[in-house]
C-alpha positions, 0 to 999 in steps of 0.5 A: 319362606325359609332361608337357603341354609334350612332347606336342602340343595335342590337340583333340577336335571333339566336343560329346558329354559321353560322349566327353569322359569316355572320353577323360578317363578315358584320362588326356589332356588336350585342348581341345573345339571342336565342328564345325558340319557338316550330318549326313545320309547320301547316297541309297544311301551304305553306312553304313560310308561314310556313318559314316566320311565324317562323322567325316572331315568333322569332322575337316576342319572343325576342323582347318581353324582350329587352328595348325599341328600342333594334332592333332584328333580326330572321331568318329561314331557310327551304328546299323544294322538290316537295313542301314538307319541309325538317326540321332538321332531327331527328337523322342519320337514317333520315338525310341520308335518307333526303340527298339521297331524294335531291341527283342528284336533285335541290331543293329550299332552303328559309330563311325568315328574320324579324327586330322587334324593342322593344317599336314598333313592327314588322318593317321589314321582307321578304324571300329570296330564292335560288336553289341549286342542289346535285350531286348524292350520293351513300347510303354509303356516305350519312351515312358516312356524317349523322354520322359525325353530320354535318347534324343534326342540319341544315334544308335540312340535309347538310351544304353548308359551311361545308363537305355537300358543296362536294354534292353540284354542283351549287347554284342559288341565294345568298350562304348566303341564303343558309347558313342561312342570306341573306346577302346583303337583311339583310344589307339593311334591318338594313340600313334603320332602323339606324342599320350601321356596327362598325367594317370593313368587314371581308373576308369570309374565313371560309364559 
């Protein structure tokens, strides 16, 4: 670990409490600046291109207002089923419908990450994928879960680290990728660009 004065300022371009928790668990000190961008998939745009474009746009939107040398980390997560992107549901009805579409099946979760440096621009980016399998979910279960409000701001309408984790029977890949920040990859990227943890690594008990 190093002191805060020895490492560039890090900004997390996300309002997600889950990403904030993961980055904090890894021992990093950072500020939070949620991006203000339009998040919509272009017609015919592949899921990988969409999630990478979103992460890049988020990084660009936030880094533009930062002091030179500030490092901005942005991420975007989406769920892919049969080649189609399942984003965040607009309401409880759509949340229940999304969950039922994933019921008893395996889908892919993509999380893209982008690092940008103020005064320099895009520094590094990448995508990590994980495969998630859900047990069969009944309509009553889906509706009850949707009514909790938990899935309303989650891609694919479930939270692995929350009550939605009870529907999951298997994860192939990083759990942190499914949650929204592929920790192993992000730590490698941050290290390459001079961002080091300043606090001891915590146990991820809340995940």
